[in-house]
VOGU-3710 file (C-alpha; in Angstrom, 3 decimals, decimal comma):
1> mhggerpair> -1,307/7,702/-0,892  2,299/7,887/0,176  5,507/9,967/0,909  7,862/12,959/0,148  8,382/16,696/0,649  5,823/19,307/-0,260  7,453/22,526/-1,476  5,164/25,509/-1,859  4,267/25,597/-5,561  0,926/27,337/-5,916
11> pvqndpviga> -0,881/29,887/-3,769  -3,444/28,338/-1,466  -6,978/29,358/-2,306  -10,315/28,349/-0,838  -11,521/26,408/-3,853  -12,213/22,656/-3,907  -9,085/21,874/-5,895  -6,254/23,682/-4,111  -7,825/24,901/-0,898  -6,902/23,967/2,653
21> hsplrvlagh> -8,518/20,512/2,374  -7,781/20,118/-1,333  -6,646/16,978/-3,146  -3,254/18,555/-3,894  -2,679/19,409/-0,254  -3,855/15,975/0,823  -1,670/14,300/-1,788  1,244/16,421/-0,678  0,789/15,121/2,833  0,235/11,603/1,578
31> aggarrgpla> 3,875/12,251/0,725  4,618/13,148/4,355  8,209/14,263/3,851  10,756/16,045/5,997  8,838/19,332/5,788  5,218/18,591/6,570  2,617/20,695/4,778  -0,337/22,322/6,483  -2,512/19,349/5,551  -1,276/15,979/4,436
41> aalaatlllc> -2,051/12,439/3,636  0,649/9,957/2,816  2,028/8,600/-0,464  5,022/6,109/-0,408  8,329/4,982/-1,922  8,007/2,180/-4,479  10,430/-0,537/-5,331  11,760/-1,625/-8,680  10,824/-4,922/-10,327  13,522/-7,089/-11,901
51> avlppaaasa> 13,678/-8,184/-15,503  11,738/-11,310/-16,410  13,742/-14,528/-16,282  13,586/-16,567/-19,521  11,505/-19,747/-19,038  14,426/-21,875/-20,215  16,654/-20,817/-17,318  17,478/-23,779/-15,099  17,812/-21,894/-11,811  17,646/-18,273/-10,734
61> aassallgsi> 16,517/-15,787/-8,144  12,780/-15,247/-8,308  12,059/-12,642/-10,989  8,763/-10,793/-11,426  7,571/-13,555/-13,776  8,414/-16,301/-11,294  6,969/-14,387/-8,359  3,619/-14,454/-10,109  3,941/-18,248/-10,021  4,919/-18,558/-6,348
71> sqsctltatl> 2,245/-19,169/-3,758  3,067/-17,903/-0,295  1,745/-17,759/3,233  3,216/-16,026/6,239  2,988/-16,157/10,040  4,379/-13,279/12,103  4,786/-13,749/15,844  5,535/-10,380/17,428  5,782/-8,817/20,880  4,830/-5,137/20,826
81> dvehgtvvav> 6,159/-2,527/23,249  4,015/0,523/22,546  5,671/2,698/25,188  9,176/2,310/23,775  8,366/1,624/20,116  10,040/-1,750/19,894  8,983/-4,989/18,229  10,561/-8,423/18,640  9,344/-10,738/15,897  9,816/-13,999/14,053
91> ekltvrnrsr> 8,497/-14,363/10,530  7,838/-17,747/8,946  7,353/-17,341/5,195  6,327/-20,476/3,325  6,729/-20,385/-0,440  5,762/-22,968/-3,055  7,329/-22,866/-6,501  4,530/-23,107/-9,058  6,752/-22,106/-11,979  8,655/-24,411/-14,338
101> sridaldlsv> 12,054/-23,095/-13,219  14,159/-23,908/-10,177  14,633/-21,039/-7,729  17,929/-20,680/-5,879  17,358/-17,317/-4,183  14,531/-15,159/-2,864  14,561/-11,361/-2,658  12,901/-9,818/0,378  11,937/-6,159/0,691  12,916/-4,902/4,159
111> lpraigayra> 11,737/-1,300/4,282  12,424/-0,646/7,988  16,114/-0,795/7,120  15,689/2,433/5,087  15,159/4,348/8,340  17,630/2,362/10,447  14,890/0,601/12,402  15,621/-3,031/11,443  18,029/-5,444/13,089  18,428/-9,169/12,545
121> dgpvtvagqr> 17,760/-11,145/15,733  19,330/-14,420/14,620  20,204/-16,301/11,453  17,781/-16,688/8,558  16,961/-20,327/7,902  15,417/-22,176/4,963  13,767/-25,518/5,771  15,452/-25,376/9,180  18,960/-24,908/7,790  20,960/-21,708/8,106
131> aatrwttgtn> 20,877/-19,817/4,803  23,408/-17,487/3,236  22,100/-13,918/2,953  23,373/-10,624/1,628  22,083/-7,102/1,168  22,046/-6,374/-2,564  20,614/-2,864/-2,030  19,863/-0,802/1,045  16,553/-2,617/1,542  16,796/-5,848/-0,481
141> lrvtvrpala> 17,804/-8,972/1,414  18,704/-11,889/-0,859  18,260/-15,306/0,737  20,040/-18,226/-0,921  17,953/-21,391/-1,283  20,063/-24,583/-1,132  19,181/-26,943/-2,646  17,340/-24,860/-5,225  13,568/-24,999/-4,900  12,283/-27,313/-7,626
151> pgraatvtip> 8,949/-26,797/-9,408  6,104/-27,895/-7,162  8,203/-27,911/-3,977  7,732/-25,740/-0,890  10,078/-24,367/1,764  9,717/-22,231/4,875  12,003/-19,242/5,407  12,348/-18,196/9,063  13,464/-14,621/9,779  13,939/-13,387/13,368
161> frlsladgdg> 14,188/-9,587/13,631  13,757/-6,550/15,878  12,442/-3,065/15,182  13,351/0,066/17,124  10,981/2,790/15,994  11,368/6,481/16,734  9,038/9,417/16,096  7,323/8,773/12,774  8,209/11,777/10,636  8,356/11,516/6,857
171> sfgarmgltg> 6,626/8,937/4,698  8,620/5,974/5,956  8,633/6,993/9,593  4,920/7,763/9,585  4,030/4,325/8,300  6,333/2,601/10,807  6,987/4,717/13,854  5,862/5,723/17,326  4,221/9,145/17,319  1,482/10,681/19,436
181> gvlnlgdwyp> 1,088/7,492/21,439  0,376/5,393/18,321  2,640/2,554/17,224  2,277/2,249/13,436  3,467/-0,946/11,804  3,104/-0,591/8,060  5,583/-2,194/5,636  7,251/-3,449/8,794  8,428/-6,959/7,972  10,363/-8,666/5,150
191> vlstvhdahg> 8,127/-9,212/2,119  8,759/-11,389/-0,924  9,477/-8,992/-3,764  11,951/-8,246/-6,543  15,231/-6,344/-6,422  14,642/-2,701/-5,497  15,775/0,044/-3,185  13,973/2,802/-1,339  12,962/5,796/-3,481  11,466/8,951/-2,007
201> vgdpqvtwaa> 8,722/9,248/-4,624  6,043/6,612/-5,071  4,846/3,520/-3,210  7,085/1,387/-0,986  7,085/-1,997/-2,688  5,489/-4,287/-5,228  3,856/-7,340/-3,702  1,881/-10,405/-4,695  -1,171/-11,627/-2,800  -0,414/-14,245/-0,146
211> drirleltlp> -2,754/-17,157/0,428  -2,816/-16,246/4,113  -1,058/-13,876/6,520  -1,376/-14,660/10,223  -0,410/-12,152/12,912  0,200/-13,426/16,458  0,605/-10,251/18,504  1,567/-10,135/22,182  0,216/-6,879/23,624  1,352/-4,824/26,620
221> dsvdpdqvaa> -0,975/-4,562/29,626  -1,800/-0,960/28,688  -3,554/-1,951/25,438  -6,959/-3,553/25,142  -7,272/-5,945/22,174  -9,990/-3,701/20,729  -7,377/-0,931/20,559  -5,451/-2,814/17,881  -6,171/-1,994/14,242  -4,979/-4,707/11,880
231> sgervgwdpa> -5,368/-6,181/8,429  -7,757/-9,126/8,737  -10,207/-10,866/11,045  -9,630/-11,531/14,734  -9,541/-15,284/15,199  -8,283/-15,534/18,773  -7,540/-13,703/22,012  -5,680/-15,321/24,889  -5,978/-12,963/27,876  -3,498/-14,960/29,980
241> rrrlvvevrh> -0,752/-14,635/27,377  -2,171/-11,341/26,078  -1,912/-12,708/22,562  -4,198/-11,479/19,792  -4,378/-13,540/16,596  -5,473/-11,946/13,323  -5,662/-13,566/9,894  -6,156/-12,140/6,418  -6,373/-14,027/3,145  -5,365/-12,897/-0,336
251> arnaavavsp> -3,462/-9,916/1,059  -0,325/-8,348/-0,404  0,892/-7,435/3,079  -0,523/-6,810/6,555  -0,266/-3,780/8,823  -1,003/-2,941/12,460  -1,664/0,230/14,480  -1,845/0,193/18,288  -2,606/2,839/20,892  -3,890/2,703/24,467
261> aylvteqdvd> -5,655/6,002/23,688  -7,771/4,675/20,820  -11,532/5,177/20,929  -13,398/2,695/18,744  -16,457/3,334/16,576  -17,859/0,181/14,978  -20,530/-0,393/12,351  -21,720/-3,153/10,051  -21,729/-1,798/6,497  -23,663/-4,219/4,308
271> gtrvrvltlg> -21,938/-7,211/5,875  -18,482/-5,658/6,300  -17,334/-5,110/9,882  -15,927/-1,574/9,912  -14,045/-0,047/12,840  -12,747/3,512/13,057  -10,083/3,979/15,739  -9,422/7,604/16,662  -7,539/9,576/19,296  -10,547/11,808/19,917
281> dtgeaamdhv> -14,313/11,565/19,784  -14,506/11,962/15,999  -15,118/8,420/14,847  -18,772/8,886/13,908  -18,068/11,654/11,381  -15,320/9,607/9,728  -17,527/6,507/9,728  -20,149/8,309/7,635  -17,606/8,852/4,841  -16,147/5,358/5,179
291> aaalrrytdw> -19,569/3,742/4,830  -20,546/5,965/1,895  -17,263/5,216/0,093  -17,613/1,461/0,579  -21,121/1,516/-0,872  -20,233/3,731/-3,826  -17,142/1,750/-4,782  -18,996/-1,538/-4,407  -21,482/-0,207/-6,930  -18,708/0,908/-9,298
301> ygpypfptld> -16,126/-1,863/-8,926  -17,776/-4,857/-7,309  -17,809/-6,253/-3,753  -15,336/-5,001/-1,163  -12,653/-7,726/-1,062  -12,281/-8,327/2,695  -14,696/-9,167/5,532  -13,366/-6,325/7,708  -12,000/-2,789/7,381  -10,133/-0,880/10,086
311> vaetgvaefg> -9,485/2,855/9,739  -6,841/3,977/12,242  -5,743/7,482/13,156  -1,976/7,873/13,178  0,108/10,214/15,276  1,310/12,078/12,161  -1,473/14,498/11,235  -0,530/14,908/7,591  -0,491/11,301/6,496  -2,570/8,635/4,778
321> qeypgliflg> -1,666/5,107/3,701  -3,586/2,085/2,501  -3,061/-1,553/3,401  -5,293/-4,556/2,738  -8,247/-4,191/5,084  -6,586/-1,333/7,001  -6,094/2,373/6,382  -3,813/4,777/8,264  -5,116/8,358/8,363  -3,638/11,321/10,200
331> rdvldspfgi> -5,898/13,852/11,901  -5,793/16,309/9,014  -6,638/13,579/6,515  -9,465/12,261/8,668  -10,906/15,753/8,412  -10,675/15,588/4,594  -13,390/13,609/2,770  -11,049/13,346/-0,208  -8,372/11,665/1,885  -10,792/9,076/3,270
341> wheiahewwy> -12,337/8,310/-0,122  -8,942/8,132/-1,847  -7,521/5,585/0,568  -10,629/3,414/0,523  -10,513/3,304/-3,294  -7,124/1,610/-2,912  -8,841/-1,423/-1,401  -9,932/-2,184/-4,973  -7,028/-0,543/-6,831  -3,902/-1,955/-5,164
351> alvgndqire> -5,242/-4,458/-2,612  -7,567/-6,348/-4,994  -6,094/-5,453/-8,397  -2,357/-5,009/-7,974  0,119/-3,264/-10,263  3,825/-2,561/-10,675  3,899/0,581/-8,581  7,360/1,653/-9,629  6,972/1,289/-13,382  3,287/2,192/-13,702
361> pwvdeavatf> 2,091/3,824/-10,479  -0,816/5,518/-12,274  -2,722/2,226/-12,450  -3,694/2,445/-8,789  -3,006/6,089/-7,893  -4,770/7,733/-10,832  -7,798/5,471/-10,456  -7,979/6,092/-6,698  -7,678/9,853/-7,244  -10,261/9,887/-10,030
371> sslhalgipa> -12,628/7,752/-7,951  -12,531/10,038/-4,928  -12,808/13,251/-6,945  -15,670/11,957/-9,107  -17,561/10,572/-6,120  -17,280/13,895/-4,274  -18,109/16,016/-7,326  -14,704/17,722/-7,357  -13,317/18,538/-10,829  -9,956/17,025/-11,708
381> vtcstlpvdl> -7,461/19,713/-12,798  -3,685/19,759/-13,118  -0,809/21,913/-14,296  1,278/18,899/-15,373  1,864/18,231/-19,074  3,816/14,991/-18,680  2,608/11,502/-19,691  0,721/9,956/-16,793  2,366/6,538/-17,221  5,878/7,564/-16,167
391> pitawpaept> 7,737/5,367/-13,650  8,556/6,770/-10,225  12,223/6,897/-11,229  11,350/9,714/-13,656  11,520/11,952/-10,570  14,970/12,066/-8,917  14,675/11,488/-5,195  16,528/10,752/-2,014  15,690/7,450/-0,320  12,774/8,970/1,628
401> tgdwtgcdgy> 12,054/12,397/0,049  11,363/13,752/-3,439  9,351/16,139/-5,638  5,683/15,398/-5,070  3,836/18,581/-5,902  5,754/20,646/-8,452  3,737/21,299/-11,605  5,491/18,390/-13,286  5,985/16,594/-9,970  4,815/13,126/-9,100
411> aetvylrgav> 1,446/13,971/-7,520  0,471/16,470/-10,205  1,378/14,026/-12,970  0,426/10,559/-11,718  -2,471/11,465/-9,414  -4,071/14,621/-10,787  -3,225/14,435/-14,495  -3,990/10,734/-14,223  -7,426/11,646/-12,877  -7,926/14,158/-15,721
421> fldavrttmg> -7,018/11,380/-18,169  -9,522/8,933/-16,689  -12,250/11,554/-16,621  -11,599/12,209/-20,326  -11,928/8,472/-20,973  -15,207/8,456/-19,021  -16,529/11,401/-21,021  -15,591/9,699/-24,294  -17,095/6,314/-23,399  -20,026/7,480/-21,361
431> tdlffgtlra> -20,308/6,946/-17,626  -22,172/3,627/-17,695  -19,796/1,950/-20,145  -16,760/3,387/-18,334  -17,693/1,981/-14,934  -18,968/-1,230/-16,481  -15,562/-1,695/-18,107  -13,732/-1,072/-14,829  -16,024/-3,422/-12,908  -15,420/-6,184/-15,448
441> fvaahrwqvv> -11,675/-5,493/-15,326  -11,639/-5,879/-11,542  -13,606/-9,133/-11,734  -11,178/-10,541/-14,319  -8,004/-9,574/-12,427  -8,750/-10,209/-8,745  -5,560/-10,727/-6,694  -3,372/-10,371/-9,794  -0,676/-7,852/-10,739  -1,713/-6,067/-13,941
451> ggrdlvdafr> 0,030/-3,698/-16,348  -1,100/-0,281/-17,509  -1,451/-1,605/-21,034  -3,962/-4,167/-19,759  -6,162/-1,343/-18,486  -5,929/0,922/-21,539  -6,544/-2,072/-23,809  -9,740/-2,729/-21,857  -10,832/0,841/-22,596  -9,943/0,484/-26,285
461> sadiatdavi> -11,808/-2,818/-26,541  -14,906/-1,272/-25,014  -14,762/1,877/-27,196  -12,100/2,464/-29,847  -12,786/6,198/-29,620  -10,777/6,190/-26,377  -7,600/5,551/-28,397  -7,157/9,263/-29,108  -7,461/10,090/-25,404  -5,030/7,344/-24,456
471> reftsyr> -2,478/8,646/-26,956  -2,880/12,219/-25,689  -2,212/11,404/-22,051  0,055/8,327/-22,155  2,832/6,667/-24,146  0,782/3,523/-24,880  0,454/3,025/-28,644
//
């Protein structure tokens, strides 16, 4: 779930579809735009993938095809000032070229620059040598690699930077901001990606799973290490240096939320260490839904992909956002079972099975919406008549705001009509075959980036009768 404005489109009724805690209202808040709705959860702004580079090319910037053949690992060393909302960090990104082409540039998505929060804190280096860089869009930093990275070779890119984060309003500010005593760090550091810019409808960026992401976080005296929510397992705490070390493997990115006011509820859920960090004494109620969602989705889609899960309340009430092993939920979304179940579904559909979230956002958002609605027994309905497989650029938007909830808006089309589409596929195939097909699909595509055609072809292969449904709701032929 991610970010934009929520204009008033339909009257609010007390039914399970458009009532005060309804999926539409939650999705509208997932947008979290300049005008916050009465209840929200957060969607995001996605970034565009480049065209595929022909295999015969001798040297080029990493395209989407090459990025699928690059292995990467990342270490972030960061000092956090929760009181003032500042971060001083150094990122060391190690990439290995596993393609057959030489790579002479890397494109890094730097989303904090979209809200004016990012500042370079020294030169970028590659293999210890200062590298030429330039901004090709508002958020895309191109790093020149000299000499070009040959097939099989590795290099480490070092990026020193600072963040100055203000109140976290809107989808971007809510995911990386200081609000209500919570410092949210989502999409907060440069990530290997393809050329893109911020767009106020959709998810923030397209990412490939890293072999390992290591966070070395220096905390202020006011924060206990247990009051840090983060993607990954805690592997070290040095009280003298106040340094917490967290590691996560096979993650597309890593996020952090910190507050000296956090209360922690912890539970082992079938071998997964789950923590719910809240600003009030409400962790137990949220934990019940978290545990139920983990068990249901494990049954439907296979094992939860990480050893830990943190669910952290943010200071923006009308917001929700998924990260690998970590979910941000505002107070209003924590009070909405749909919001909790939707975000947890993303741990399978986005974190485990990735997709091009600018060209085919339905692959994760429609499945997450369908999953939460079906699990909670809420019917999927929509007023949209558009194909569900539209790219986010089908909806004009400012860099951080756009049309989320109009009848033919992004949420109605991709989320809700997407859920109607998937429920029609389920009805056609039968429930057992439908979930069996999805479970097999997840097992076959762990840690990959898949296309929408891959998913609809899986449905067609399992039951050709789904072809008519696919043609009705999408442009896949």
